[in-house]
C-alpha positions as CSV (number, residue, x, y, z in Angstrom):
1,X,97.0,68.6,125.2
2,X,94.8,68.9,122.0
3,X,94.7,72.6,120.6
4,X,92.8,73.5,117.2
5,X,90.0,75.0,115.3
6,X,86.6,75.5,117.2
7,X,85.2,77.6,114.4
8,X,86.0,79.8,111.2
9,X,84.5,82.2,109.0
10,X,85.4,83.7,105.9
11,X,84.3,86.8,103.9
12,X,85.0,87.9,100.0
13,X,83.5,91.4,98.9
14,X,81.0,90.9,95.9
15,X,83.0,93.0,93.7
16,X,85.2,91.8,90.6
17,X,87.3,92.7,87.9
18,X,88.4,90.3,85.3
19,X,92.1,90.1,84.3
20,X,91.3,90.8,80.7
21,X,89.7,94.1,81.6
22,X,92.7,95.1,83.3
23,X,95.0,94.1,80.5
24,X,92.5,95.9,77.8
25,X,93.4,99.2,79.5
26,X,97.4,98.6,79.4
27,X,97.5,97.3,76.0
28,X,100.2,94.7,74.9
29,X,102.0,95.4,78.2
30,X,99.1,94.5,80.1
31,X,98.5,91.3,78.3
32,X,101.9,90.1,78.6
33,X,102.1,90.6,82.2
34,X,98.8,88.8,83.0
35,X,99.8,85.8,80.6
36,X,100.5,82.8,82.7
37,X,99.1,84.0,85.9
38,X,96.4,81.8,86.3
39,X,94.2,84.4,87.6
40,X,90.8,84.8,85.6
41,X,89.4,87.8,87.7
42,X,89.8,89.2,91.5
43,X,87.7,90.5,93.9
44,X,87.6,94.3,94.6
45,X,86.5,96.2,97.8
46,X,83.7,98.4,97.7
47,X,83.7,102.0,98.6
48,X,82.6,101.2,102.3
49,X,84.8,98.2,102.5
50,X,88.4,97.9,104.0
51,X,90.9,95.4,106.1
52,X,88.8,96.2,109.3
53,X,85.2,95.5,107.7
54,X,86.2,92.3,106.2
55,X,87.7,91.3,109.3
56,X,84.6,91.8,111.3
57,X,82.7,90.2,108.9
58,X,84.6,87.1,109.2
59,X,84.7,87.4,112.8
60,X,81.0,87.3,113.3
61,X,81.0,84.2,110.9
62,X,83.4,82.3,112.9
63,X,81.7,83.1,116.2
64,X,78.3,81.8,114.5
65,X,80.0,78.6,113.4
66,X,81.9,78.1,116.7
67,X,78.7,79.0,118.6
68,X,80.4,80.7,121.6
69,X,80.3,83.7,123.6
70,X,82.7,86.1,122.3
71,X,83.4,87.2,125.8
72,X,85.4,84.1,126.4
73,X,87.7,85.2,123.6
74,X,90.8,86.3,125.5
75,X,93.1,87.0,122.6
76,X,92.3,88.8,119.3
77,X,95.2,89.4,116.6
78,X,94.5,90.8,113.1
79,X,97.1,90.1,110.6
80,X,97.2,92.4,107.5
81,X,99.6,94.5,105.4
82,X,96.8,97.2,104.4
83,X,95.4,98.2,108.0
84,X,93.5,101.1,107.6
85,X,95.1,103.2,110.0
86,X,98.9,103.4,110.7
87,X,98.4,104.4,114.4
88,X,95.1,102.7,115.6
89,X,94.6,99.1,115.8
90,X,92.4,97.2,113.6
91,X,92.2,94.6,116.3
92,X,90.0,96.8,118.8
93,X,87.4,97.8,116.1
94,X,87.0,94.0,115.6
95,X,86.8,93.4,119.3
96,X,84.2,96.0,119.8
97,X,82.2,95.1,116.7
98,X,81.9,91.3,118.0
99,X,81.2,92.5,121.5
100,X,84.2,90.8,123.0
101,X,85.3,91.5,126.7
102,X,87.6,94.5,127.3
103,X,89.5,92.2,129.2
104,X,91.5,90.6,126.2
105,X,95.1,90.8,124.3
106,X,94.4,92.4,121.2
107,X,97.2,93.4,118.5
108,X,97.5,94.4,115.0
109,X,100.1,92.0,113.2
110,X,102.3,92.6,110.0
111,X,104.5,90.0,108.3
112,X,103.3,90.4,104.4
113,X,100.8,87.6,103.5
114,X,101.4,85.3,106.7
115,X,100.4,87.7,109.2
116,X,97.1,85.7,109.8
117,X,98.7,82.3,110.2
118,X,101.1,84.0,112.9
119,X,98.1,85.0,114.6
120,X,97.1,81.2,114.7
121,X,100.4,80.3,116.2
122,X,99.8,82.9,118.9
123,X,96.7,82.0,119.8
124,X,97.6,78.1,119.9
125,X,100.3,78.8,122.5
126,X,98.4,80.9,124.8
127,X,95.5,78.6,124.7
128,X,97.5,75.4,125.1
129,X,99.3,77.1,128.2
130,X,95.6,77.5,129.5
131,X,96.0,81.3,130.0
132,X,92.7,81.7,127.6
133,X,89.8,79.6,126.8
134,X,89.6,81.1,123.0
135,X,91.7,83.1,120.9
136,X,90.9,84.6,117.8
137,X,93.3,85.3,114.7
138,X,92.2,86.8,111.5
139,X,93.9,87.2,108.1
140,X,92.6,90.2,106.3
141,X,93.7,92.7,103.4
142,X,92.4,94.9,100.8
143,X,95.9,94.7,98.8
144,X,97.6,97.2,96.7
145,X,99.1,97.2,93.0
146,X,100.5,100.0,91.1
147,X,98.7,101.0,88.2
148,X,100.0,98.7,85.3
149,X,102.1,96.9,87.6
150,X,101.9,92.9,87.7
151,X,100.5,93.1,91.1
152,X,97.6,94.9,89.5
153,X,96.1,91.7,88.0
154,X,96.1,89.8,91.7
155,X,95.9,92.2,94.5
156,X,92.4,91.7,95.8
157,X,90.6,91.8,99.0
158,X,89.2,89.2,101.5
159,X,89.9,87.5,104.8
160,X,89.3,84.9,107.2
161,X,88.8,84.4,111.1
162,X,89.9,81.6,113.1
163,X,88.7,80.5,116.6
164,X,91.1,78.5,118.6
165,X,90.5,76.4,121.6
166,X,90.8,73.1,123.3
167,X,87.4,71.8,123.2
168,X,84.8,71.1,120.6
169,X,87.3,71.1,117.9
170,X,86.3,70.8,114.4
171,X,89.8,70.3,113.2
172,X,92.9,69.6,115.8
173,X,96.4,71.3,114.8
174,X,98.9,68.7,115.3
175,X,101.7,70.5,114.7
176,X,103.0,73.9,113.4
177,X,106.4,74.7,111.8
178,X,108.3,78.1,110.8
179,X,110.8,78.8,108.3
180,X,112.3,82.1,108.1
181,X,115.0,84.0,106.6
182,X,116.1,87.9,105.8
183,X,114.8,87.8,101.8
184,X,113.8,91.2,100.4
185,X,111.7,90.0,97.6
186,X,109.0,92.5,98.3
187,X,108.4,95.7,100.4
188,X,106.6,99.0,101.3
189,X,108.3,101.9,102.5
190,X,106.4,104.1,105.2
191,X,104.4,106.2,103.3
192,X,104.6,104.7,100.0
193,X,101.2,104.1,98.2
194,X,102.2,101.0,96.4
195,X,104.6,98.1,97.4
196,X,107.4,97.2,95.2
197,X,108.8,93.8,94.3
198,X,111.8,91.9,92.9
199,X,110.1,90.4,90.0
200,X,111.1,87.4,89.2
201,X,113.4,87.3,92.6
202,X,110.2,86.8,94.4
203,X,110.0,83.0,93.2
204,X,112.8,80.7,93.6
205,X,114.7,82.5,96.6
206,X,111.6,83.7,98.2
207,X,108.4,81.8,97.6
208,X,109.4,78.3,96.8
209,X,112.4,78.1,98.9
210,X,110.4,79.1,102.2
211,X,107.2,77.0,101.2
212,X,109.1,74.0,100.2
213,X,111.4,74.4,103.4
214,X,108.5,74.7,105.8
215,X,106.3,71.9,104.2
216,X,109.2,69.6,103.9
217,X,110.3,69.9,107.6
218,X,107.1,69.7,109.0
219,X,106.3,66.3,107.3
220,X,109.7,65.0,108.1
221,X,109.0,66.0,111.9
222,X,105.8,64.1,111.9
223,X,107.0,61.4,109.8
224,X,104.3,62.1,107.2
225,X,104.7,62.1,103.4
226,X,102.5,63.9,100.7
227,X,100.2,60.6,100.2
228,X,99.2,61.0,103.7
229,X,97.3,64.0,103.3
230,X,93.9,64.4,101.8
231,X,94.5,68.2,101.0
232,X,97.3,70.7,100.7
233,X,96.8,74.3,100.9
234,X,99.5,76.4,99.8
235,X,100.0,80.5,99.8
236,X,98.8,81.6,96.4
237,X,100.1,84.6,95.0
238,X,98.8,83.6,91.7
239,X,97.3,80.4,90.6
240,X,100.4,79.1,89.4
241,X,103.0,79.1,92.0
242,X,100.9,76.9,94.5
243,X,100.7,74.2,91.6
244,X,104.2,74.4,90.8
245,X,105.2,74.0,94.7
246,X,102.6,71.2,95.0
247,X,104.2,69.2,91.9
248,X,108.0,69.8,93.4
249,X,106.9,68.5,96.8
250,X,105.0,65.4,95.1
251,X,101.6,66.3,95.8
252,X,98.8,65.7,93.3
253,X,96.6,68.4,91.6
254,X,93.6,66.8,92.9
255,X,95.1,67.5,96.6
256,X,95.5,71.2,95.8
257,X,92.4,72.2,93.7
258,X,90.0,72.7,96.3
259,X,92.1,75.2,98.4
260,X,93.4,77.2,95.4
261,X,91.0,80.2,95.2
262,X,93.6,82.8,93.6
263,X,92.4,81.9,90.0
264,X,88.7,83.3,91.1
265,X,88.9,85.8,93.6
266,X,92.7,87.0,93.2
267,X,95.4,87.0,96.0
268,X,94.1,88.2,99.3
269,X,97.4,88.3,100.8
270,X,97.0,87.6,104.5
271,X,93.6,86.2,103.9
272,X,95.1,84.0,101.4
273,X,96.0,80.9,103.1
274,X,93.4,81.2,105.6
275,X,90.8,81.6,103.1
276,X,92.0,78.5,101.1
277,X,91.8,76.4,104.5
278,X,88.3,77.5,105.1
279,X,87.2,76.2,101.6
280,X,88.7,72.9,102.4
281,X,87.2,72.6,106.0
282,X,84.0,73.6,104.3
283,X,83.9,70.2,102.9
284,X,86.6,68.0,104.6
285,X,85.3,65.0,106.6
286,X,86.4,63.3,109.7
287,X,90.1,61.6,109.7
288,X,91.2,63.9,106.7
289,X,94.6,65.3,106.9
290,X,95.5,68.7,105.7
291,X,98.7,70.6,105.1
292,X,98.4,74.1,105.2
293,X,101.6,76.4,104.3
294,X,101.7,80.0,104.4
295,X,104.2,82.7,103.0
296,X,105.0,86.1,103.7
297,X,107.2,88.1,101.8
298,X,110.6,89.3,103.6
299,X,110.3,86.3,104.1
300,X,108.8,83.5,105.9
301,X,106.2,80.3,105.9
302,X,104.2,78.9,108.7
303,X,103.5,75.2,108.0
304,X,100.4,73.3,109.9
305,X,99.5,70.0,110.0
306,X,95.7,69.8,110.9
307,X,93.4,66.8,111.5
308,X,89.7,67.2,110.6
309,X,87.4,65.8,113.4
310,X,83.6,64.4,113.2
311,X,82.5,67.7,114.8
312,X,83.2,69.1,111.2
313,X,80.5,67.1,109.7
314,X,78.2,67.5,112.6
315,X,78.3,71.1,112.8
316,X,79.2,72.2,109.2
317,X,79.7,75.9,108.8
318,X,76.5,77.5,107.7
319,X,78.2,80.2,105.9
320,X,80.3,78.3,103.1
321,X,82.7,80.4,101.4
322,X,81.3,79.3,98.1
323,X,78.3,81.7,98.7
324,X,80.8,84.7,98.9
325,X,82.8,83.5,95.9
326,X,79.8,82.8,93.7
327,X,77.9,86.1,94.6
328,X,79.6,88.5,92.4
329,X,79.1,92.0,90.4
330,X,81.7,92.6,87.6
331,X,83.1,96.2,87.3
332,X,85.1,97.8,84.9
333,X,88.2,99.5,85.0
334,X,87.1,103.0,85.8
335,X,84.9,101.7,88.6
336,X,87.7,99.8,90.1
337,X,89.9,102.6,90.0
338,X,87.2,104.7,91.9
339,X,86.8,102.2,94.4
340,X,90.3,101.8,95.0
341,X,91.0,105.6,95.3
342,X,93.5,105.4,92.4
343,X,92.1,108.6,91.1
344,X,93.7,111.6,92.2
345,X,92.5,115.0,92.4
346,X,89.2,114.3,94.2
347,X,88.5,113.2,97.7
348,X,86.1,110.0,97.6
349,X,86.4,109.0,101.5
350,X,86.4,110.9,104.8
351,X,89.2,110.3,107.1
């Protein structure tokens, strides 16, 4: 039984801060940390935006694209590491906002940056088992970075939603494969405001091992090689790692470029791979084969082999991701610190 994507939608806040503006504040240390990341600017959530509002925007765009009745959605999963509440689900907020039926499964997921793709896998299983007609999976984040830390140059905001079903597919998900280990490369303790990371340890034993393993295993299992794919989307914590892992796996740069958004909007964490895939689907044509591989610190990767159908050309998404990427307003570090709540001693938001 075929299962795949019926519709999708993305959202990126309009505010941007340039990497050079962040580096200006932190002087030579800032210039050193930002060098080589291949990130020119990043998105910043507005004062009234969080992971929930971003998820709602993405979900509404996905429903419009799929042209379905939200009452037919039987499961809704929101993956994020910046849920606005520690105890209060984001998924119920989204379900109410899109007027979904109360007779649905709903849950928040957390697995660093791959929680959104984990939601897609869960929806695939439920839909394929015919327990429901549609499932919705969302990856959304307003990621955090300690002031002056390397993460501050990349941690951004954005999200994407996918509606998974069996009919009227714009892309069929042919297979999915996950590779998971206990690798403590990145973490945030309960109550901690900012995450910590293992520096260079986040590279070889974490990102590159998991992404390479998941991508290699799924290609082997399906008797595919890099040249068989039109596009490849790899998790993008910066603009450098995806190009390096693509080269290691023998993918060409032109296969990766369309889905590589981090240089222009930063690392949207749980939204990174889903947004990269959304930008590819905005332009992909019938028969195009896509390899999408996420990564979540801690650590694991989910890989997908996706084949685009003729319906993707017949009913193009009216809300191209490009409009959110191009519609931007630059802010300086002071406004950025205000929006991100980094200025202490004043209360900017109501609980």
